[in-house]
N, C-alpha and C positions, 0 to 999 in steps of 0.2 A: 403505613406499611410496616409490618414486623417480620423480620427474618429469623427463623429458628433453625439451628443445625442440630440434628439428632441421628441416632442410629436408625437403620431401616426398620420400618414398622408396617403393619397391615392397614388397610383402608379405615377400619373402625377406630384403631388407635390414633391415626392421624386426625380423624374428625373430632375425636374426643379431646385430643391435645389442643387443637386449634380453638375449639369451643370454650374449654375451660381457661385457656390462656387469655383469650379475648375477654371473657367475663371478668377475670381478675384485673387485667390491665384497665378495662373500662371503669371498674369500681374505684381503683386507686387514682386514676387520672380524672375521675368525675366527668366522663365522656360517654356518649352512646356507643354501644357495642358495634353498631353499624358503621362507625367511623374507622374501624380497623380492618385491615386485610392481612392475613398471615401467609407468608411464603415459607414452606417447609423444605429444607434442603437435607436430603438423606445422605449420610456420609458413612461409608463402610469403614473408613479409617477410625472413626469413633468406636465401632464395635471391636476392632483390633486392639485399640488402646485399652479398652475396658477389660478385654480378655487377658491382656498382658499384666494388668494391675491385679486382677482377681486371682 
């Protein structure tokens, strides 16, 4: 299980993020993609922090 924290995103972005992340991790770890499950936690605080920096 992999937990990612990110700024709020739409359904398509979430699907792409999970798919690409799993693909990369599976390749690096030399494991099947099916061995991973991604939990995405959307965090509005991240959006606020990024706005403050920019």
